[in-house]
PDB file with SEQRES, HELIX, SHEET and CRYST1 records, atoms N, CA, C and O in Angstrom:
SEQRES   1 A   84  UNK UNK UNK UNK UNK UNK UNK UNK UNK UNK UNK UNK UNK          
SEQRES   2 A   84  UNK UNK UNK UNK UNK UNK UNK UNK UNK UNK UNK UNK UNK          
SEQRES   3 A   84  UNK UNK UNK UNK UNK UNK UNK UNK UNK UNK UNK UNK UNK          
SEQRES   4 A   84  UNK UNK UNK UNK UNK UNK UNK UNK UNK UNK UNK UNK UNK          
SEQRES   5 A   84  UNK UNK UNK UNK UNK UNK UNK UNK UNK UNK UNK UNK UNK          
SEQRES   6 A   84  UNK UNK UNK UNK UNK UNK UNK UNK UNK UNK UNK UNK UNK          
SEQRES   7 A   84  UNK UNK UNK UNK UNK UNK                                      
HELIX    1 AA1 UNK A    5  UNK A   31  1                                  27    
HELIX    2 AA2 UNK A   36  UNK A   49  1                                  14    
HELIX    3 AA3 UNK A   51  UNK A   65  1                                  15    
HELIX    4 AA4 UNK A   73  UNK A   76  1                                   4    
CRYST1    1.000    1.000    1.000  90.00  90.00  90.00 P 1           1          
ATOM      1  N   UNK A   1       4.744  -4.558  18.194  1.00  0.00           N  
ATOM      2  CA  UNK A   1       4.135  -5.108  16.994  1.00  0.00           C  
ATOM      3  C   UNK A   1       3.454  -4.014  16.174  1.00  0.00           C  
ATOM      4  O   UNK A   1       3.433  -4.079  14.944  1.00  0.00           O  
ATOM      5  N   UNK A   2       2.911  -3.030  16.837  1.00  0.00           N  
ATOM      6  CA  UNK A   2       2.249  -1.952  16.113  1.00  0.00           C  
ATOM      7  C   UNK A   2       3.251  -0.962  15.522  1.00  0.00           C  
ATOM      8  O   UNK A   2       2.887  -0.142  14.680  1.00  0.00           O  
ATOM      9  N   UNK A   3       4.490  -1.032  15.951  1.00  0.00           N  
ATOM     10  CA  UNK A   3       5.497  -0.102  15.473  1.00  0.00           C  
ATOM     11  C   UNK A   3       5.906  -0.342  14.031  1.00  0.00           C  
ATOM     12  O   UNK A   3       6.291   0.612  13.354  1.00  0.00           O  
ATOM     13  N   UNK A   4       5.845  -1.545  13.535  1.00  0.00           N  
ATOM     14  CA  UNK A   4       6.271  -1.848  12.169  1.00  0.00           C  
ATOM     15  C   UNK A   4       5.119  -1.799  11.177  1.00  0.00           C  
ATOM     16  O   UNK A   4       5.355  -1.848   9.970  1.00  0.00           O  
ATOM     17  N   UNK A   5       3.886  -1.703  11.646  1.00  0.00           N  
ATOM     18  CA  UNK A   5       2.726  -1.683  10.748  1.00  0.00           C  
ATOM     19  C   UNK A   5       2.750  -0.501   9.767  1.00  0.00           C  
ATOM     20  O   UNK A   5       2.465  -0.708   8.588  1.00  0.00           O  
ATOM     21  N   UNK A   6       3.076   0.731  10.199  1.00  0.00           N  
ATOM     22  CA  UNK A   6       3.148   1.831   9.217  1.00  0.00           C  
ATOM     23  C   UNK A   6       4.201   1.598   8.136  1.00  0.00           C  
ATOM     24  O   UNK A   6       4.005   1.973   6.980  1.00  0.00           O  
ATOM     25  N   UNK A   7       5.322   0.975   8.517  1.00  0.00           N  
ATOM     26  CA  UNK A   7       6.351   0.689   7.519  1.00  0.00           C  
ATOM     27  C   UNK A   7       5.874  -0.333   6.494  1.00  0.00           C  
ATOM     28  O   UNK A   7       6.187  -0.223   5.309  1.00  0.00           O  
ATOM     29  N   UNK A   8       5.132  -1.305   6.942  1.00  0.00           N  
ATOM     30  CA  UNK A   8       4.584  -2.314   6.027  1.00  0.00           C  
ATOM     31  C   UNK A   8       3.577  -1.677   5.082  1.00  0.00           C  
ATOM     32  O   UNK A   8       3.539  -2.008   3.897  1.00  0.00           O  
ATOM     33  N   UNK A   9       2.768  -0.775   5.596  1.00  0.00           N  
ATOM     34  CA  UNK A   9       1.777  -0.094   4.760  1.00  0.00           C  
ATOM     35  C   UNK A   9       2.470   0.769   3.705  1.00  0.00           C  
ATOM     36  O   UNK A   9       2.093   0.739   2.534  1.00  0.00           O  
ATOM     37  N   UNK A  10       3.476   1.532   4.112  1.00  0.00           N  
ATOM     38  CA  UNK A  10       4.208   2.396   3.172  1.00  0.00           C  
ATOM     39  C   UNK A  10       4.932   1.541   2.133  1.00  0.00           C  
ATOM     40  O   UNK A  10       4.899   1.858   0.944  1.00  0.00           O  
ATOM     41  N   UNK A  11       5.579   0.473   2.564  1.00  0.00           N  
ATOM     42  CA  UNK A  11       6.265  -0.423   1.632  1.00  0.00           C  
ATOM     43  C   UNK A  11       5.272  -1.047   0.647  1.00  0.00           C  
ATOM     44  O   UNK A  11       5.555  -1.139  -0.547  1.00  0.00           O  
ATOM     45  N   UNK A  12       4.125  -1.469   1.141  1.00  0.00           N  
ATOM     46  CA  UNK A  12       3.104  -2.046   0.266  1.00  0.00           C  
ATOM     47  C   UNK A  12       2.587  -1.037  -0.745  1.00  0.00           C  
ATOM     48  O   UNK A  12       2.351  -1.375  -1.905  1.00  0.00           O  
ATOM     49  N   UNK A  13       2.410   0.207  -0.303  1.00  0.00           N  
ATOM     50  CA  UNK A  13       1.953   1.254  -1.215  1.00  0.00           C  
ATOM     51  C   UNK A  13       2.966   1.501  -2.325  1.00  0.00           C  
ATOM     52  O   UNK A  13       2.604   1.580  -3.499  1.00  0.00           O  
ATOM     53  N   UNK A  14       4.235   1.621  -1.951  1.00  0.00           N  
ATOM     54  CA  UNK A  14       5.265   1.856  -2.963  1.00  0.00           C  
ATOM     55  C   UNK A  14       5.415   0.661  -3.903  1.00  0.00           C  
ATOM     56  O   UNK A  14       5.652   0.844  -5.097  1.00  0.00           O  
ATOM     57  N   UNK A  15       5.283  -0.532  -3.392  1.00  0.00           N  
ATOM     58  CA  UNK A  15       5.356  -1.721  -4.242  1.00  0.00           C  
ATOM     59  C   UNK A  15       4.191  -1.743  -5.228  1.00  0.00           C  
ATOM     60  O   UNK A  15       4.370  -2.111  -6.389  1.00  0.00           O  
ATOM     61  N   UNK A  16       2.993  -1.351  -4.773  1.00  0.00           N  
ATOM     62  CA  UNK A  16       1.835  -1.315  -5.661  1.00  0.00           C  
ATOM     63  C   UNK A  16       1.999  -0.262  -6.748  1.00  0.00           C  
ATOM     64  O   UNK A  16       1.674  -0.507  -7.909  1.00  0.00           O  
ATOM     65  N   UNK A  17       2.504   0.912  -6.372  1.00  0.00           N  
ATOM     66  CA  UNK A  17       2.720   1.988  -7.358  1.00  0.00           C  
ATOM     67  C   UNK A  17       3.772   1.572  -8.375  1.00  0.00           C  
ATOM     68  O   UNK A  17       3.591   1.797  -9.572  1.00  0.00           O  
ATOM     69  N   UNK A  18       4.863   0.973  -7.923  1.00  0.00           N  
ATOM     70  CA  UNK A  18       5.909   0.525  -8.834  1.00  0.00           C  
ATOM     71  C   UNK A  18       5.393  -0.564  -9.775  1.00  0.00           C  
ATOM     72  O   UNK A  18       5.709  -0.556 -10.965  1.00  0.00           O  
ATOM     73  N   UNK A  19       4.617  -1.481  -9.255  1.00  0.00           N  
ATOM     74  CA  UNK A  19       4.027  -2.521 -10.098  1.00  0.00           C  
ATOM     75  C   UNK A  19       3.085  -1.937 -11.140  1.00  0.00           C  
ATOM     76  O   UNK A  19       3.086  -2.361 -12.296  1.00  0.00           O  
ATOM     77  N   UNK A  20       2.279  -0.959 -10.726  1.00  0.00           N  
ATOM     78  CA  UNK A  20       1.359  -0.320 -11.672  1.00  0.00           C  
ATOM     79  C   UNK A  20       2.118   0.413 -12.773  1.00  0.00           C  
ATOM     80  O   UNK A  20       1.762   0.310 -13.947  1.00  0.00           O  
ATOM     81  N   UNK A  21       3.156   1.149 -12.402  1.00  0.00           N  
ATOM     82  CA  UNK A  21       3.925   1.887 -13.406  1.00  0.00           C  
ATOM     83  C   UNK A  21       4.665   0.954 -14.362  1.00  0.00           C  
ATOM     84  O   UNK A  21       4.803   1.261 -15.546  1.00  0.00           O  
ATOM     85  N   UNK A  22       5.138  -0.182 -13.854  1.00  0.00           N  
ATOM     86  CA  UNK A  22       5.786  -1.163 -14.724  1.00  0.00           C  
ATOM     87  C   UNK A  22       4.783  -1.729 -15.720  1.00  0.00           C  
ATOM     88  O   UNK A  22       5.083  -1.850 -16.908  1.00  0.00           O  
ATOM     89  N   UNK A  23       3.613  -2.071 -15.244  1.00  0.00           N  
ATOM     90  CA  UNK A  23       2.559  -2.581 -16.133  1.00  0.00           C  
ATOM     91  C   UNK A  23       2.174  -1.515 -17.164  1.00  0.00           C  
ATOM     92  O   UNK A  23       2.013  -1.827 -18.344  1.00  0.00           O  
ATOM     93  N   UNK A  24       2.026  -0.267 -16.728  1.00  0.00           N  
ATOM     94  CA  UNK A  24       1.654   0.815 -17.630  1.00  0.00           C  
ATOM     95  C   UNK A  24       2.713   1.026 -18.705  1.00  0.00           C  
ATOM     96  O   UNK A  24       2.378   1.263 -19.866  1.00  0.00           O  
ATOM     97  N   UNK A  25       3.981   0.941 -18.333  1.00  0.00           N  
ATOM     98  CA  UNK A  25       5.057   1.104 -19.313  1.00  0.00           C  
ATOM     99  C   UNK A  25       5.005   0.002 -20.361  1.00  0.00           C  
ATOM    100  O   UNK A  25       5.222   0.262 -21.544  1.00  0.00           O  
ATOM    101  N   UNK A  26       4.722  -1.212 -19.943  1.00  0.00           N  
ATOM    102  CA  UNK A  26       4.620  -2.315 -20.911  1.00  0.00           C  
ATOM    103  C   UNK A  26       3.451  -2.110 -21.862  1.00  0.00           C  
ATOM    104  O   UNK A  26       3.582  -2.350 -23.062  1.00  0.00           O  
ATOM    105  N   UNK A  27       2.321  -1.672 -21.347  1.00  0.00           N  
ATOM    106  CA  UNK A  27       1.147  -1.454 -22.195  1.00  0.00           C  
ATOM    107  C   UNK A  27       1.412  -0.331 -23.188  1.00  0.00           C  
ATOM    108  O   UNK A  27       1.092  -0.454 -24.371  1.00  0.00           O  
ATOM    109  N   UNK A  28       1.990   0.753 -22.713  1.00  0.00           N  
ATOM    110  CA  UNK A  28       2.265   1.893 -23.593  1.00  0.00           C  
ATOM    111  C   UNK A  28       3.257   1.495 -24.673  1.00  0.00           C  
ATOM    112  O   UNK A  28       3.080   1.846 -25.839  1.00  0.00           O  
ATOM    113  N   UNK A  29       4.297   0.765 -24.295  1.00  0.00           N  
ATOM    114  CA  UNK A  29       5.305   0.366 -25.269  1.00  0.00           C  
ATOM    115  C   UNK A  29       4.731  -0.622 -26.279  1.00  0.00           C  
ATOM    116  O   UNK A  29       5.052  -0.555 -27.465  1.00  0.00           O  
ATOM    117  N   UNK A  30       3.887  -1.535 -25.816  1.00  0.00           N  
ATOM    118  CA  UNK A  30       3.319  -2.545 -26.717  1.00  0.00           C  
ATOM    119  C   UNK A  30       2.385  -1.892 -27.735  1.00  0.00           C  
ATOM    120  O   UNK A  30       2.398  -2.251 -28.913  1.00  0.00           O  
ATOM    121  N   UNK A  31       1.581  -0.938 -27.283  1.00  0.00           N  
ATOM    122  CA  UNK A  31       0.649  -0.272 -28.190  1.00  0.00           C  
ATOM    123  C   UNK A  31       1.328   0.770 -29.065  1.00  0.00           C  
ATOM    124  O   UNK A  31       0.813   1.129 -30.124  1.00  0.00           O  
ATOM    125  N   UNK A  32       2.466   1.249 -28.628  1.00  0.00           N  
ATOM    126  CA  UNK A  32       3.146   2.302 -29.373  1.00  0.00           C  
ATOM    127  C   UNK A  32       2.445   3.633 -29.238  1.00  0.00           C  
ATOM    128  O   UNK A  32       2.633   4.520 -30.070  1.00  0.00           O  
ATOM    129  N   UNK A  33       1.632   3.788 -28.195  1.00  0.00           N  
ATOM    130  CA  UNK A  33       0.851   5.005 -28.034  1.00  0.00           C  
ATOM    131  C   UNK A  33       1.514   6.010 -27.107  1.00  0.00           C  
ATOM    132  O   UNK A  33       0.875   6.974 -26.684  1.00  0.00           O  
ATOM    133  N   UNK A  34       2.774   5.801 -26.789  1.00  0.00           N  
ATOM    134  CA  UNK A  34       3.467   6.742 -25.917  1.00  0.00           C  
ATOM    135  C   UNK A  34       3.711   8.036 -26.685  1.00  0.00           C  
ATOM    136  O   UNK A  34       4.164   8.019 -27.829  1.00  0.00           O  
ATOM    137  N   UNK A  35       3.412   9.128 -26.056  1.00  0.00           N  
ATOM    138  CA  UNK A  35       3.697  10.419 -26.659  1.00  0.00           C  
ATOM    139  C   UNK A  35       5.195  10.658 -26.664  1.00  0.00           C  
ATOM    140  O   UNK A  35       5.964   9.820 -26.192  1.00  0.00           O  
ATOM    141  N   UNK A  36       5.603  11.776 -27.184  1.00  0.00           N  
ATOM    142  CA  UNK A  36       7.025  12.073 -27.249  1.00  0.00           C  
ATOM    143  C   UNK A  36       7.675  12.131 -25.876  1.00  0.00           C  
ATOM    144  O   UNK A  36       8.764  11.591 -25.680  1.00  0.00           O  
ATOM    145  N   UNK A  37       7.018  12.782 -24.925  1.00  0.00           N  
ATOM    146  CA  UNK A  37       7.584  12.921 -23.590  1.00  0.00           C  
ATOM    147  C   UNK A  37       7.615  11.607 -22.832  1.00  0.00           C  
ATOM    148  O   UNK A  37       8.619  11.274 -22.202  1.00  0.00           O  
ATOM    149  N   UNK A  38       6.519  10.855 -22.889  1.00  0.00           N  
ATOM    150  CA  UNK A  38       6.462   9.573 -22.173  1.00  0.00           C  
ATOM    151  C   UNK A  38       7.441   8.580 -22.781  1.00  0.00           C  
ATOM    152  O   UNK A  38       8.109   7.841 -22.059  1.00  0.00           O  
ATOM    153  N   UNK A  39       7.526   8.561 -24.091  1.00  0.00           N  
ATOM    154  CA  UNK A  39       8.466   7.657 -24.750  1.00  0.00           C  
ATOM    155  C   UNK A  39       9.907   7.995 -24.418  1.00  0.00           C  
ATOM    156  O   UNK A  39      10.731   7.104 -24.211  1.00  0.00           O  
ATOM    157  N   UNK A  40      10.211   9.292 -24.369  1.00  0.00           N  
ATOM    158  CA  UNK A  40      11.567   9.714 -24.034  1.00  0.00           C  
ATOM    159  C   UNK A  40      11.903   9.401 -22.577  1.00  0.00           C  
ATOM    160  O   UNK A  40      13.028   9.010 -22.265  1.00  0.00           O  
ATOM    161  N   UNK A  41      10.927   9.574 -21.688  1.00  0.00           N  
ATOM    162  CA  UNK A  41      11.172   9.268 -20.275  1.00  0.00           C  
ATOM    163  C   UNK A  41      11.411   7.779 -20.079  1.00  0.00           C  
ATOM    164  O   UNK A  41      12.307   7.383 -19.334  1.00  0.00           O  
ATOM    165  N   UNK A  42      10.609   6.953 -20.748  1.00  0.00           N  
ATOM    166  CA  UNK A  42      10.808   5.512 -20.639  1.00  0.00           C  
ATOM    167  C   UNK A  42      12.137   5.091 -21.254  1.00  0.00           C  
ATOM    168  O   UNK A  42      12.813   4.206 -20.730  1.00  0.00           O  
ATOM    169  N   UNK A  43      12.510   5.715 -22.352  1.00  0.00           N  
ATOM    170  CA  UNK A  43      13.784   5.377 -22.986  1.00  0.00           C  
ATOM    171  C   UNK A  43      14.958   5.789 -22.100  1.00  0.00           C  
ATOM    172  O   UNK A  43      15.954   5.070 -22.014  1.00  0.00           O  
ATOM    173  N   UNK A  44      14.846   6.935 -21.447  1.00  0.00           N  
ATOM    174  CA  UNK A  44      15.911   7.375 -20.555  1.00  0.00           C  
ATOM    175  C   UNK A  44      16.044   6.432 -19.363  1.00  0.00           C  
ATOM    176  O   UNK A  44      17.157   6.118 -18.941  1.00  0.00           O  
ATOM    177  N   UNK A  45      14.935   5.987 -18.830  1.00  0.00           N  
ATOM    178  CA  UNK A  45      14.963   5.043 -17.714  1.00  0.00           C  
ATOM    179  C   UNK A  45      15.604   3.727 -18.155  1.00  0.00           C  
ATOM    180  O   UNK A  45      16.458   3.179 -17.458  1.00  0.00           O  
ATOM    181  N   UNK A  46      15.185   3.230 -19.313  1.00  0.00           N  
ATOM    182  CA  UNK A  46      15.735   1.978 -19.821  1.00  0.00           C  
ATOM    183  C   UNK A  46      17.239   2.097 -20.053  1.00  0.00           C  
ATOM    184  O   UNK A  46      18.001   1.188 -19.725  1.00  0.00           O  
ATOM    185  N   UNK A  47      17.653   3.215 -20.616  1.00  0.00           N  
ATOM    186  CA  UNK A  47      19.072   3.386 -20.918  1.00  0.00           C  
ATOM    187  C   UNK A  47      19.903   3.478 -19.648  1.00  0.00           C  
ATOM    188  O   UNK A  47      21.027   2.979 -19.606  1.00  0.00           O  
ATOM    189  N   UNK A  48      19.363   4.111 -18.617  1.00  0.00           N  
ATOM    190  CA  UNK A  48      20.121   4.302 -17.388  1.00  0.00           C  
ATOM    191  C   UNK A  48      20.205   3.041 -16.537  1.00  0.00           C  
ATOM    192  O   UNK A  48      21.268   2.715 -16.009  1.00  0.00           O  
ATOM    193  N   UNK A  49      19.093   2.337 -16.404  1.00  0.00           N  
ATOM    194  CA  UNK A  49      19.047   1.245 -15.447  1.00  0.00           C  
ATOM    195  C   UNK A  49      19.090  -0.137 -16.073  1.00  0.00           C  
ATOM    196  O   UNK A  49      19.501  -1.095 -15.418  1.00  0.00           O  
ATOM    197  N   UNK A  50      18.678  -0.262 -17.315  1.00  0.00           N  
ATOM    198  CA  UNK A  50      18.693  -1.572 -17.964  1.00  0.00           C  
ATOM    199  C   UNK A  50      19.264  -1.413 -19.369  1.00  0.00           C  
ATOM    200  O   UNK A  50      18.533  -1.366 -20.358  1.00  0.00           O  
ATOM    201  N   UNK A  51      20.571  -1.333 -19.427  1.00  0.00           N  
ATOM    202  CA  UNK A  51      21.245  -1.029 -20.690  1.00  0.00           C  
ATOM    203  C   UNK A  51      21.045  -2.125 -21.731  1.00  0.00           C  
ATOM    204  O   UNK A  51      20.871  -1.822 -22.911  1.00  0.00           O  
ATOM    205  N   UNK A  52      21.064  -3.376 -21.325  1.00  0.00           N  
ATOM    206  CA  UNK A  52      20.920  -4.448 -22.311  1.00  0.00           C  
ATOM    207  C   UNK A  52      19.515  -4.495 -22.887  1.00  0.00           C  
ATOM    208  O   UNK A  52      19.348  -4.707 -24.089  1.00  0.00           O  
ATOM    209  N   UNK A  53      18.509  -4.304 -22.058  1.00  0.00           N  
ATOM    210  CA  UNK A  53      17.148  -4.318 -22.589  1.00  0.00           C  
ATOM    211  C   UNK A  53      16.891  -3.080 -23.442  1.00  0.00           C  
ATOM    212  O   UNK A  53      16.118  -3.136 -24.398  1.00  0.00           O  
ATOM    213  N   UNK A  54      17.538  -1.958 -23.100  1.00  0.00           N  
ATOM    214  CA  UNK A  54      17.384  -0.747 -23.918  1.00  0.00           C  
ATOM    215  C   UNK A  54      17.962  -0.979 -25.313  1.00  0.00           C  
ATOM    216  O   UNK A  54      17.355  -0.597 -26.313  1.00  0.00           O  
ATOM    217  N   UNK A  55      19.125  -1.599 -25.374  1.00  0.00           N  
ATOM    218  CA  UNK A  55      19.737  -1.870 -26.678  1.00  0.00           C  
ATOM    219  C   UNK A  55      18.871  -2.827 -27.492  1.00  0.00           C  
ATOM    220  O   UNK A  55      18.713  -2.645 -28.699  1.00  0.00           O  
ATOM    221  N   UNK A  56      18.315  -3.834 -26.846  1.00  0.00           N  
ATOM    222  CA  UNK A  56      17.441  -4.770 -27.554  1.00  0.00           C  
ATOM    223  C   UNK A  56      16.175  -4.069 -28.033  1.00  0.00           C  
ATOM    224  O   UNK A  56      15.706  -4.332 -29.141  1.00  0.00           O  
ATOM    225  N   UNK A  57      15.620  -3.185 -27.219  1.00  0.00           N  
ATOM    226  CA  UNK A  57      14.412  -2.455 -27.606  1.00  0.00           C  
ATOM    227  C   UNK A  57      14.686  -1.550 -28.808  1.00  0.00           C  
ATOM    228  O   UNK A  57      13.864  -1.461 -29.720  1.00  0.00           O  
ATOM    229  N   UNK A  58      15.834  -0.884 -28.809  1.00  0.00           N  
ATOM    230  CA  UNK A  58      16.173  -0.025 -29.948  1.00  0.00           C  
ATOM    231  C   UNK A  58      16.345  -0.836 -31.228  1.00  0.00           C  
ATOM    232  O   UNK A  58      15.957  -0.384 -32.305  1.00  0.00           O  
ATOM    233  N   UNK A  59      16.922  -2.024 -31.117  1.00  0.00           N  
ATOM    234  CA  UNK A  59      17.082  -2.881 -32.292  1.00  0.00           C  
ATOM    235  C   UNK A  59      15.730  -3.350 -32.818  1.00  0.00           C  
ATOM    236  O   UNK A  59      15.518  -3.406 -34.029  1.00  0.00           O  
ATOM    237  N   UNK A  60      14.821  -3.686 -31.915  1.00  0.00           N  
ATOM    238  CA  UNK A  60      13.482  -4.113 -32.329  1.00  0.00           C  
ATOM    239  C   UNK A  60      12.756  -2.969 -33.020  1.00  0.00           C  
ATOM    240  O   UNK A  60      12.091  -3.183 -34.034  1.00  0.00           O  
ATOM    241  N   UNK A  61      12.874  -1.758 -32.487  1.00  0.00           N  
ATOM    242  CA  UNK A  61      12.237  -0.601 -33.135  1.00  0.00           C  
ATOM    243  C   UNK A  61      12.822  -0.354 -34.514  1.00  0.00           C  
ATOM    244  O   UNK A  61      12.086  -0.041 -35.450  1.00  0.00           O  
ATOM    245  N   UNK A  62      14.143  -0.492 -34.653  1.00  0.00           N  
ATOM    246  CA  UNK A  62      14.787  -0.273 -35.952  1.00  0.00           C  
ATOM    247  C   UNK A  62      14.312  -1.321 -36.962  1.00  0.00           C  
ATOM    248  O   UNK A  62      14.081  -1.006 -38.129  1.00  0.00           O  
ATOM    249  N   UNK A  63      14.171  -2.555 -36.509  1.00  0.00           N  
ATOM    250  CA  UNK A  63      13.694  -3.606 -37.407  1.00  0.00           C  
ATOM    251  C   UNK A  63      12.254  -3.349 -37.821  1.00  0.00           C  
ATOM    252  O   UNK A  63      11.891  -3.593 -38.971  1.00  0.00           O  
ATOM    253  N   UNK A  64      11.432  -2.861 -36.906  1.00  0.00           N  
ATOM    254  CA  UNK A  64      10.028  -2.600 -37.224  1.00  0.00           C  
ATOM    255  C   UNK A  64       9.877  -1.440 -38.199  1.00  0.00           C  
ATOM    256  O   UNK A  64       8.943  -1.422 -39.000  1.00  0.00           O  
ATOM    257  N   UNK A  65      10.789  -0.471 -38.138  1.00  0.00           N  
ATOM    258  CA  UNK A  65      10.693   0.691 -39.015  1.00  0.00           C  
ATOM    259  C   UNK A  65      11.233   0.433 -40.414  1.00  0.00           C  
ATOM    260  O   UNK A  65      10.938   1.185 -41.342  1.00  0.00           O  
ATOM    261  N   UNK A  66      12.017  -0.619 -40.571  1.00  0.00           N  
ATOM    262  CA  UNK A  66      12.542  -0.922 -41.904  1.00  0.00           C  
ATOM    263  C   UNK A  66      11.405  -1.372 -42.813  1.00  0.00           C  
ATOM    264  O   UNK A  66      10.485  -2.075 -42.396  1.00  0.00           O  
ATOM    265  N   UNK A  67      11.498  -0.956 -44.031  1.00  0.00           N  
ATOM    266  CA  UNK A  67      10.478  -1.350 -44.990  1.00  0.00           C  
ATOM    267  C   UNK A  67      10.884  -2.651 -45.652  1.00  0.00           C  
ATOM    268  O   UNK A  67      12.065  -2.911 -45.886  1.00  0.00           O  
ATOM    269  N   UNK A  68       9.891  -3.455 -45.947  1.00  0.00           N  
ATOM    270  CA  UNK A  68      10.160  -4.705 -46.651  1.00  0.00           C  
ATOM    271  C   UNK A  68      10.486  -4.379 -48.104  1.00  0.00           C  
ATOM    272  O   UNK A  68       9.906  -3.451 -48.669  1.00  0.00           O  
ATOM    273  N   UNK A  69      11.392  -5.115 -48.711  1.00  0.00           N  
ATOM    274  CA  UNK A  69      11.721  -4.828 -50.114  1.00  0.00           C  
ATOM    275  C   UNK A  69      10.506  -5.081 -51.013  1.00  0.00           C  
ATOM    276  O   UNK A  69       9.713  -5.994 -50.784  1.00  0.00           O  
ATOM    277  N   UNK A  70      10.397  -4.257 -52.018  1.00  0.00           N  
ATOM    278  CA  UNK A  70       9.276  -4.398 -52.956  1.00  0.00           C  
ATOM    279  C   UNK A  70       9.479  -5.644 -53.797  1.00  0.00           C  
ATOM    280  O   UNK A  70      10.603  -6.015 -54.138  1.00  0.00           O  
ATOM    281  N   UNK A  71       8.379  -6.271 -54.117  1.00  0.00           N  
ATOM    282  CA  UNK A  71       8.443  -7.469 -54.939  1.00  0.00           C  
ATOM    283  C   UNK A  71       8.735  -7.141 -56.391  1.00  0.00           C  
ATOM    284  O   UNK A  71       8.651  -5.986 -56.809  1.00  0.00           O  
ATOM    285  N   UNK A  72       9.072  -8.143 -57.136  1.00  0.00           N  
ATOM    286  CA  UNK A  72       9.343  -7.980 -58.546  1.00  0.00           C  
ATOM    287  C   UNK A  72       8.046  -7.652 -59.276  1.00  0.00           C  
ATOM    288  O   UNK A  72       6.994  -8.175 -58.910  1.00  0.00           O  
ATOM    289  N   UNK A  73       8.093  -6.789 -60.311  1.00  0.00           N  
ATOM    290  CA  UNK A  73       6.871  -6.472 -61.058  1.00  0.00           C  
ATOM    291  C   UNK A  73       6.276  -7.707 -61.739  1.00  0.00           C  
ATOM    292  O   UNK A  73       5.069  -7.756 -61.979  1.00  0.00           O  
ATOM    293  N   UNK A  74       7.101  -8.695 -62.048  1.00  0.00           N  
ATOM    294  CA  UNK A  74       6.572  -9.903 -62.672  1.00  0.00           C  
ATOM    295  C   UNK A  74       5.654 -10.663 -61.731  1.00  0.00           C  
ATOM    296  O   UNK A  74       4.724 -11.334 -62.177  1.00  0.00           O  
ATOM    297  N   UNK A  75       5.899 -10.566 -60.480  1.00  0.00           N  
ATOM    298  CA  UNK A  75       5.143 -11.343 -59.497  1.00  0.00           C  
ATOM    299  C   UNK A  75       3.879 -10.637 -59.017  1.00  0.00           C  
ATOM    300  O   UNK A  75       3.078 -11.226 -58.291  1.00  0.00           O  
ATOM    301  N   UNK A  76       3.695  -9.381 -59.415  1.00  0.00           N  
ATOM    302  CA  UNK A  76       2.514  -8.662 -58.966  1.00  0.00           C  
ATOM    303  C   UNK A  76       1.250  -9.164 -59.649  1.00  0.00           C  
ATOM    304  O   UNK A  76       0.190  -9.232 -59.027  1.00  0.00           O  
ATOM    305  N   UNK A  77       1.362  -9.520 -60.941  1.00  0.00           N  
ATOM    306  CA  UNK A  77       0.191 -10.026 -61.670  1.00  0.00           C  
ATOM    307  C   UNK A  77       0.352 -11.518 -61.884  1.00  0.00           C  
ATOM    308  O   UNK A  77       1.399 -11.974 -62.343  1.00  0.00           O  
ATOM    309  N   UNK A  78      -0.665 -12.272 -61.557  1.00  0.00           N  
ATOM    310  CA  UNK A  78      -0.547 -13.707 -61.817  1.00  0.00           C  
ATOM    311  C   UNK A  78      -0.530 -13.976 -63.323  1.00  0.00           C  
ATOM    312  O   UNK A  78      -1.225 -13.320 -64.099  1.00  0.00           O  
ATOM    313  N   UNK A  79       0.255 -14.925 -63.696  1.00  0.00           N  
ATOM    314  CA  UNK A  79       0.336 -15.268 -65.115  1.00  0.00           C  
ATOM    315  C   UNK A  79      -0.928 -16.003 -65.536  1.00  0.00           C  
ATOM    316  O   UNK A  79      -1.437 -16.869 -64.825  1.00  0.00           O  
ATOM    317  N   UNK A  80      -1.413 -15.635 -66.699  1.00  0.00           N  
ATOM    318  CA  UNK A  80      -2.594 -16.326 -67.195  1.00  0.00           C  
ATOM    319  C   UNK A  80      -2.161 -17.626 -67.873  1.00  0.00           C  
ATOM    320  O   UNK A  80      -1.180 -17.660 -68.617  1.00  0.00           O  
ATOM    321  N   UNK A  81      -2.883 -18.646 -67.611  1.00  0.00           N  
ATOM    322  CA  UNK A  81      -2.570 -19.947 -68.215  1.00  0.00           C  
ATOM    323  C   UNK A  81      -3.496 -20.156 -69.413  1.00  0.00           C  
ATOM    324  O   UNK A  81      -4.721 -20.100 -69.310  1.00  0.00           O  
ATOM    325  N   UNK A  82      -2.868 -20.391 -70.514  1.00  0.00           N  
ATOM    326  CA  UNK A  82      -3.664 -20.625 -71.730  1.00  0.00           C  
ATOM    327  C   UNK A  82      -3.815 -22.119 -71.941  1.00  0.00           C  
ATOM    328  O   UNK A  82      -2.860 -22.884 -71.813  1.00  0.00           O  
ATOM    329  N   UNK A  83      -5.008 -22.507 -72.258  1.00  0.00           N  
ATOM    330  CA  UNK A  83      -5.253 -23.912 -72.579  1.00  0.00           C  
ATOM    331  C   UNK A  83      -5.276 -24.079 -74.079  1.00  0.00           C  
ATOM    332  O   UNK A  83      -5.849 -23.268 -74.807  1.00  0.00           O  
ATOM    333  N   UNK A  84      -4.653 -25.126 -74.520  1.00  0.00           N  
ATOM    334  CA  UNK A  84      -4.622 -25.373 -75.975  1.00  0.00           C  
ATOM    335  C   UNK A  84      -5.585 -26.428 -76.374  1.00  0.00           C  
ATOM    336  O   UNK A  84      -5.686 -26.757 -77.556  1.00  0.00           O  
TER     337      UNK A  84                                                      
END                                                                             
């Protein structure tokens, strides 16, 4: 019974580290505060192991970077209503 205890401890440690890194990656990605190296490492991991989520993430980033079309100049100033 004591022979498997070290394996359980090591497995638990690795599971905790993996869970922490997964949580950290989500926080960094959500805030957009990943530096160039961290962002590239996360993107490489996503591309290698989760191709569909990587493609979806790239599409979301592209949509976020697109600028909204400018409004018409007529709509920038409210029209004054004259009373007769």
